[in-house]
ROLUMFI-303880 format. One record per residue: residue in three letters; z, x, y of N, C-alpha, C in turn. Coordinates in pm, whole numbers, plus 32768, in hexadecimal, padded with zeros to 4 digits. Layout:
AlaZXYZXYZXY...
//
This chain:
Met66D287FBEDC966F88793ED666667873EED59Lys66288722EDDE659F86E2EDDB6535871AED8BAsn654D87ABED9A64D08800ED5064EC87DDECA3Val657887DEEC7D658687CFEBEE655F8751EBC9Lys657E86E3EC2C654E8663EBE764C3864EEBE6Val646B86AFEC3963E186ADEC3A63AB8702EBC9Leu63FA8755EBA963C08792EB1A63D18761EAB8Ser646C871AEAAD646C86BFEA4664188658EA16Ile63C58606EA8D636E85B5EA9462ED85E2EA5DLeu62C9866AEA87624A86B2EA4E624B86CAE9BEIle62CA8701E99662D78714E8EB62C3869CE8CFVal62FD861CE8F662E18596E8A362668582E88BLeu61FD858AE91A617F8565E910614585C3E89DVal61588645E89A611586A1E8536115867EE7C8Leu6187865FE7AC61D58665E712617785BFE6EFLeu61738573E74E613984E3E72F609B84F5E70ASer605F856BE7685FD5856AE7585FC685A5E6CBVal5FFC8615E6B260048660E61E601885E5E5B0Val60748584E5C860848514E5515FFE84C9E568Leu5FC284AAE5CF5F528451E5C75ED6847AE59DIle5ED1850CE59B5E55854DE5745E708566E4D5Ser5EDB858CE4A75EF48578E4275EDD8506E3C9Cys5EF784ACE4135EFF8415E3E85E6583DEE3E3Thr5E088424E4295D7D83EBE42C5D37842AE3C6Glu5D0083E6E36B5C8E8402E2FB5C28845AE309Lys5C0D84DFE3095BB3853CE32D5B438518E2D4Lys5AD884FFE2F95A4684DBE2AA5A3B855FE265Pro5A248553E1D95A0E85CEE199596685E6E196Glu593C8658E16258AC8674E1A2589786C9E0FEPhe580F8685E0EE57E286D5E068574386CFE06EThr5729873AE00E5696872FDFF1568786EADF67Met55FF86C9DF4855EB8674DEE3563586E6DE4BAsp562C8761DE74565F87BEDDEC56EA87ABDDF6Thr5742879ADE5157C28796DE6E57FC86FCDE53Tyr57B286A9DE6D57D7861DDE6C57FD8600DDB9Pro5864859FDDB658968587DD4358278532DCE2Lys582C852BDC6157C58502DC1157F18454DBFDVal57A2840ADC2F57CC838CDC39578A832CDBD1Asp57B782DDDBC7577A825CDB5D57A781E4DB72Gly577F8184DB5557C08103DB725773806ADB44Ser5784800BDB6D575D7F81DB6456BF7F75DB9BThr56827F0EDB6756057EFBDBD056277EE0DC5FVal56867E86DC6B56997E4CDCE356F27E91DD4EThr57227F11DD2257417F70DD7E56DE7FE0DDB0Ile56547FCADD7F55FC803DDD9D55F7804DDE41Pro55F47FDADE9655E07FF8DF27563B802BDF6DLeu56BB800DDF1C57488052DF43573680E1DF34Ser571080F8DEB05717819BDE8956A381E7DEEDGlu5636819CDF0C55C881F6DF4955F081FDDFC3Ala565181ABE01B566481A5E09956DA8205E0B6Val573C8212E05657A1826AE04B577A8314E056Ala5711831DDFDA56DB83A0DFC9568783DAE047Ala5646836AE07C55EC83A2E104565283B1E17EGlu56A6835FE18057138391E1EF574F8412E1F4Leu57898426E17357E584A9E159576C8525E138Thr56E5850AE135569B858EE11356438594E1AAGly564E853FE1F5561C8535E26055598541E254Gln554384EDE1E154B984CFE1CD54B28438E1E3Ser54198416E1D653FF839BE1CD54178359E145Ile540882D4E1445418829FE0C453B3829CE071Glu533E82C6E09352C382BCE04D52D8837CE017Ala530B83B1E06A5319844DE019536B845FDFCAVal53E08409DFB5544C8413DF5454418397DEEBArg53E98339DEFB53CA82DDDE8E539B830CDDE3Pro533F8392DE0B532383D0DD7253B083F9DD11Tyr540F8405DD75547F8467DD4754ED83FADD19Ile54D98351DD37553A82EDDD2755138298DC8FLeu555682D3DC3855048289DBB8557C8241DB7AHis558781B7DB7D55ED817BDB4155C48149DABDAsn5629814ADA5555E4811ED9D1562680B9D9A1Lys564B8054D9FC56907FC3D9D357287FD0D9C0Thr57807F5FD9D857F97F91D9DB584A7FCCD962His580E7F80D8E2584D7FC7D85B58458061D84DGln57C98080D86057928109D83F57C28166D8CAAla57D18134D91658288180D98C58B78193D96DTyr590D8135D9355972813CD906599881A3D89AVal594081B9D83F593081F5D7B95908828CD7F6Asn58AE8293D85158778324D89A59098361D8E4Leu59518326D91F59C38345D9665A2F8368D90CIle5A398333D8955AB98340D8335A7283CDD7FFGlu5A0083CAD7D159B4845BD79C599B84CCD7E7Lys59D684BAD86B59C38528D8DD591B8536D8ECLys58D284E4D8BF584784EAD903583A84C9D99EAla5895848BD9C558B0845FDA5C590F847DDA9BAsp592B84ADDB2E59A084ACDB5E59DF842FDBB3Leu599F83CBDBB059B7834ADC0C595982EFDC0CIle59918270DBEB593681FEDBCA596A8171DC37Phe59058140DC54591780CADC9C58E48037DC57Val593A8006DC3859287FA9DBAE59857F25DBE1Thr59667EC8DB8E59CF7E57DB845A437E79DB14Ser5A9C7E1ADB015B127E50DADC5AF87E61DA24Pro5B417EBCD9F55B3C7ED4D9725B337E5BD904Ser5AFC7E59D8985AF47E17D82A5B767E2FD7E4Lys5B9D7DD4D7795C007E02D7235BCF7E7CD6BFGlu5B487E56D6A15B127EC7D65A5B087F65D683Glu5AED7F3FD7025AED7FCED7675B6C8023D76FGln5BE57FB2D7895C5B7FDFD79A5C88801CD703Asp5C5B7FDDD68A5C848012D61A5C5480B6D5FBIle5BCA80B2D6305B6E8129D6175BC881B0D66EAla5BFE8181D6EE5C3681E2D7285CCC820FD6EDAla5CF981A1D6995D8A81BAD65D5D608209D5EEAla5D0781FCD5A65CEB8249D5245CC882EBD539Arg5C8B8310D5AE5C7B8389D5EE5CEA83B7D63EAsp5D56835FD6455DCA8381D6895DB383A3D71AVal5D52835DD7465D308363D7E15D8A8302D837Thr5DBA8322D8AD5DEB82B7D8F65D81828FD94CLeu5D50822ED9785D0B8217D9F15D4F81E6DA6EGlu5D2B820ADAEC5D3F81D2DB645D008186DB95Val5D0D8104DBA05CB5808EDBE55CE78065DC64Ile5CA0808ADCB35CA88092DD4E5C4A802FDD9CPro5C947FB1DDC95C1C7F40DE085BF27F88DE85Ile5B667F81DEAA5B2A7FC9DF255AFD7F59DF85Val5AAE7EE5DF365A927E65DF805AA87E0BDF58Ser5AB17D8CDF9F5ACF7D10DF515A447CD2DF1BGlu5A617C86DEDA59F57C2ADEA65A2D7BA0DE59Ala59BD7B56DE4659E77ACADE0759767AC8DD99Phe59B27A7EDD3459817A58DCAB593679ACDCE0Val58BF79B0DCE85884792BDD06580F78FCDC9APhe5818786BDCB057D3780EDC44574E77EEDC90Leu56DF77D4DC3E567077B1DCA15635773DDC3BThr55DF76F6DC86558F768BDC39550C7683DC83His54A7763FDC5C5422760BDCAE543975CEDD10Val53FC75EFDD6F542675C3DE0F53EC751DDE14Asp53A3750CDDB253A17449DDA754107411DD44Asn546C745EDD2354CE7417DCCC552873D8DD4FPro55527347DD5655A27303DDA0563D7327DD8DVal56607381DD2F56E473A7DD2B56FB7436DD78Asp57547427DDDE57727485DE5257EC74DEDE1ASer58517491DDD358CB74E5DDD858FB74ADDD40Leu5940751EDD06598474F9DC805A38753EDC97Thr5A7A74F2DC445AF17538DC3A5ADC75A3DBCFLeu5B6175EDDBE05B627653DB675B867630DAF2Glu5BDA75A5DAE85BD27565DA5C5B637539DA24Gln5B047505DA895A6C74B7DA515A35754ADA17Ile5A3D75B6DA7059E97608DA2B5A147641D9B8Gln5A7B766ED99B5AC57676D91D5A9E7627D8B2Lys5A9E75A0D8B85A777520D86B59D37535D846Ile598F7554D8CC59067567D89958E975E9D820Tyr593F763FD84E592276BFD7E9597A76B7D775Thr59BC7655D75D5A04764AD6E359CD75EDD690Gly59717590D6D759067528D6A8593D74AFD68DGlu59BB7493D6E459ED7417D6EE59BA73B6D74EIle596D7409D7AE590573B8D80C589073F1D7F7Ala5820739AD7CD579D73B5D7BA5735738FD809Asn575C7321D864570372D2D8AD570A72E3D936Trp56A972DFD99156C472EDDA0F56FE726FDA58Ser56EB71F1DA06572C716EDA3457CB7180DA31Glu57FA71C8D9EE588371DAD9E958C57229DA47Val58847271DA9958AC72AEDB16585E7277DB98Gly58237205DB8D580171B2DC08577C71DCDC17Gly571F720CDB9C567F721BDBC1562A71C1DB75Asp55CE71E7DB58556E718FDB115592719DDA6EAsp5541712FDA2F5553711CD99354F87180D976Met554171F9D97354E67272D918554272C9D8EDAsp551F7324D88B555E7386D823558773F3D866Ile55DF742CD883560874B1D8B855E8752CD87AIle5589756BD88D554A7605D85F55CF766BD8A5Ala560D769AD85B568D76E3D898565E7782D860Tyr562E77C0D8AD55F47842D8A2568478A6D88AGln5678790BD81B56EA796AD84256957A01D853Arg570B7A65D84C56C87AEBD85C56FE7B3BD7D1Pro56C77B92D79856D97BF0D72F57757C12D739Val57C87C2ED6DA58537C68D6D858397D05D6FAAsn58A37D10D75558B17DA6D79D585A7DA1D813Ser58177D59D82957C77D40D8B958327D26D915Gly580C7D67D99858967D48DA0258A97CC8DA29Ser58397C93DA2B584A7BE8DA4558A67B9DD9BEGln58737BB3D94858AB7B6AD8DD59437B93D8D8Thr597F7C0BD8F159F97C4DD90A5A2F7BFAD96EGly59E37BEFD9E15A297B9DDA565A377B0ADA10Phe59D87AC6D9E959DE7A3BD9CB5A477A35D965Leu5A6E7A72D9035AD17A70D8945B687A89D901Asp5B637AE5D9525BE07AFAD9755C1C7A88DA03Leu5BA47A89DA4B5BCC7A29DAAC5BD87996DAA4Val5B697980DA505B4078D1DA2F5B7D78B5D9B6Met5B6578DED9545B9478A4D8D85C3278BAD8C0Lys5C6D7934D9015CF2793AD8F15D1D7938D86DGly5D01796AD7F45D207942D76F5CD878EBD71BLeu5C8A789FD7655C5D7830D7125BC6788BD6D3Thr5B99784BD65D5B38787BD6205ABC7834D62FPro5A4F7864D68959EA781DD68859A677EDD624Met594F7788D62258F7775DD5C1588477E6D59CGlu585777EBD52E57EF784BD508576E7801D546Ala57447852D59E56AD7824D5EA56477835D590Pro55D777F4D590555B7813D52F5526789ED56EIle54F678D1D51054C3796DD53D54787965D5A7Glu541B7901D5C853BF7906D645541F78C8D6B1Gln549578C0D6A354DE78BED730554778FFD73AVal553B7988D6EE556F79FFD71155287A69D755Val553E7A86D7CB54B77AB5D83355037B4AD84BAla548D7BA8D82F54B77C2CD83454E07C68D8B6Glu54937C51D90954857C75D98F54AF7C09D9E2Met550A7C21DA5A55507BCADAD054C77B9BDAFFGly54567BE5DB2953F67B9EDB6953A77B52DB15Met53957B55DA9D535E7AFBDA3A539A7A8CDA36Leu542D7A81DA3A54777A01DA285462799CDAA3Ile544E79F7DB2C543579ADDBAC53BD7956DB9FAsp535379C2DB6952DC796EDB8252C5790DDB02Ala532C790BDA8E53247898DA14533E782FDA57Val53D0782EDAA653EE77C9DADF53947796DB4EAla533F77DDDB9552E5779FDBF75289775EDBC2Asn52567792DB4251D77743DAF551EE7722DA94Phe524A76A1DA7B5279766EDA0A521F7622D9B6Glu52427632D93451D675FCD8C952177566D8ADAsn51A17528D86D51BC7492D83B5216744CD89CGlu51E67461D91352127400D97D52A173E4D98BAla530B7441D93D538D7442D95B53CE74A4D9A2Pro541E7472DA28544F74E3DA7454A57544DA3AAla548975BFDA4E54E17622DA0A554E7647DA67Leu55B8768EDA29564176D3DA7556397752DA56Gly565977B7DAB25648782DDA7C56E77874DAF5Tyr56F97909DADD57417937DB2C572F79CCDB3CSer577A7A07DBC557487A7FDBE157AD7AA1DC3DTyr579C7B27DC9457DF7B49DCDE57907B2FDD80Tyr57D57B11DDED57CD7AE6DE5E57467B48DE93Tyr57607BC5DEAE57137C24DED256897C2CDE9CPhe56957C31DE1D56367C29DDC755C87BC1DDE7Val55F87B42DDDD559B7AC8DDF6559F7AD8DE8AThr55E17AECDEF655AE7AE3DF8B554E7B54DFCCAsp55767BCADF7B553E7C54DFCF54E37C8DDF75Met54D97C88DEEE54947CCDDE9454347C84DE5BTrp54547BFBDE3653CE7BA6DDEE53CD7B17DE0BGly53BB7B0FDE8553977AAEDEE953437A4EDE95Asn535979B4DE8553047981DE45531D78DEDE85Glu52AD7898DECD52BE7826DF3C52C277CDDE9ELys52B077D4DE3852C17751DE00534C7741DDA9Val53A4778CDDC654367777DD9F548A777DDE05Lys54F4773CDDFC556A7735DE5C55F47738DE15Leu563A7784DE7456CF778FDE21571C772EDE67Leu578876EADDF357CF7699DDE7584D76BDDE1DLys58987654DE7159217653DE7F597B7652DE15Val59EB768DDE185A41768DDD995AE37656DDB9Asp5B0275F4DD895B8E75B1DDCD5B62759DDE75Gly5ADC7576DE955AE2754ADF105AAE75ADDF74Ile5AB97623DF465AAA7698DFB95A2376DDDF90Tyr59E376F9DFE15961773DDFE7595F77D1DFF6Pro591B7833DF8F592D78A2DFAB58DE78ECE01CGlu591D7944E08458DF797AE0DF594979E4E116Pro59237A38E161595E7AB8E19359FF7A80E1A2Asp5A107A2AE2155A957A15E2395AD079D0E1BCThr5AB77968E1815AFB7943E1095B2479BDE097Ile5AC47A09E08B5ADF7A71E0325B4B7AC7E06CSer5B377AE6E0E75B9E7B6DE10C5C267B2DE11FGln5C337AB2E1395CA47A65E1515CEF7A40E0C5Lys5C827A3CE0665CC27A0FDFEA5CC8796EDFE4Thr5C99792EE0355CC2789FE0225C4D7865DFAETyr5BC878A2DF995B99786DDF305BE578BFDEBCPro5BC37866DE435C30787BDDE25C1378CDDD6ELeu5B7D7912DD925B4D7970DD0F5B2E79F9DD66Thr5B9B7A29DDAD5B727AA0DDE45BA77B1DDD7CThr5B657B95DDB65B837BEBDD615B4E7C91DDA8Ala5B237CE5DD6D5AEC7D4DDDB95AA17DB7DD7CTyr5A6D7DFBDDA85A1A7E71DD635A847EF8DD69Tyr5A6D7F47DD045AE07FACDD0E5A978033DD08Ala5ADC80A4DD385AB58127DD235B0F8154DCAAVal5AF38192DC5E5B4281C6DBCB5B5B823EDBBEVal5BB18281DBA25B9B830DDB845C15832BDB1BArg5C07839CDAC45C6783AFDA7D5CEC83F2DAAFSer5D5583C6DA775DD38409DAA75DDC847EDABEAsp5D9984C7DA5E5DB2857ADA605D5185A8DABBSer5D0F8551DB145CBD8590DB875D1685C6DBE6Pro5D098627DC155D4E867FDC735D738637DD10Lys5DC7863FDD255DF985E6DDAA5D7C862EDE38Asp5D4586A4DE265CF286B4DE985C5186B3DE64Ser5C438683DDE15BAC8689DDB45B5A863CDE14Pro5ADF864ADE085A7D861CDE445A67858ADE2CGlu5A95853CDDC85A9084BBDD995B0C8492DDE9Arg5B7E84A3DDF05BDB846ADE445BCF847ADED2Gln5B9C84F9DF175B5E84E2DF995B0B8478DFB0Val5AAE8455DF715A4683E4DF775A988367DF83Val5B068355DF215B3382D8DF255B9682C2DF9DGln5BE28320DFB95C2A8334E02C5BDC82F8E0BFTrp5B918349E0CA5B14832EE1295AD982A8E12FIle5AC9825FE0B45AA081C9E09F5B018163E0E6Leu5B7E81A4E0D55BDC8137E0F25C128159E180Ser5BDD81B0E1C75BED81D5E2525BBF815EE2A5Glu5BDE815EE31F5B8D80EDE3715B0180FFE38CGlu5AE8818AE3805A5581AFE38559F7818BE328Gly5A4F81A1E2AC5A09816CE22B59F080D9E20CGln5A4A8093E2305A608001E23E59FB7FBFE28FAsn59F08014E30B59807FCFE34D58F37FFFE334Leu58D6805BE2E758478075E29258408017E232Met58BE8001E1EF58A87F7FE17E58717F07E1AFGlu58C97EDBE21458917E56E25E581B7E69E295Ala57D37EC3E2C3574D7F01E2F056D87ED9E288Ser57207F07E20B56CD7EFEE18456CF7E6FE165Gly57157E10E19257027D96E15957717D5CE113Tyr57D87DCBE0E458597D9BE0B458C67D7AE0F7Val59267D49E0BD59977D0FE1095A0E7D63E105Lys5A4B7D87E1775AB97DF5E1705B157DBAE123Val5B697E2BE0D15BF57E1EE0945C537DF3E0EAGlu5CBB7DA8E0C25D197D7CE1175D787E0EE0F9
//
């Protein structure tokens, strides 16, 4: 009887070990020839390089020539047209969703790291915080002077990004929420995210500017000591407030695949590994915020 009990315990332990092994996400291994064709946003280039290096066993410098991101909109188009297998991007715009629907393509949009949409101004601007309502009123033209939000008596230069850029889509979805922003003068529509930050840093006509971007891009990719991030509704964007979603404008970066991608395809293996504990640790080590 005692031997039967011991045997039963051993069987249970073996079964448990099998379950644990099967639940552990095995790291896939690729060469650059077998690695899926990846595209994406500018802001996810470091993420893409880190993942490719880890899963091919090469250095970031070695994989860098193979990581070519064509920016958000073109990345979506390339995925829809099967010119890319996997893209790392911000959320799709309405136009990008319409393009997919017109081609009878269903997109699977999977959050892989947490992110925040942030507003920035010149470091010398006395304003440190804006409410979401104030931001909306600035961009609809109802508030036009910094004195209306606790600053100096100067006109607000409110920069925007082009339609279908990742940050403009985030701005419309997360901030404006159906409100129509005022049409910005052409010189206040900035093509590149980095150029927008520099424009805010080097404001012209002695009028402090306001701009927006994504937290990772401002803090890790395009630092500029002449700009500062603003609190929104009294909450400052930082890793804790982003991961805990106490900062009001939290979002994510996404891995996107076509729904007809096979379940065991290389692109799905990459996504599954990124969502594993090991993958999320790599994301954090690369400067991103782990996804909840």
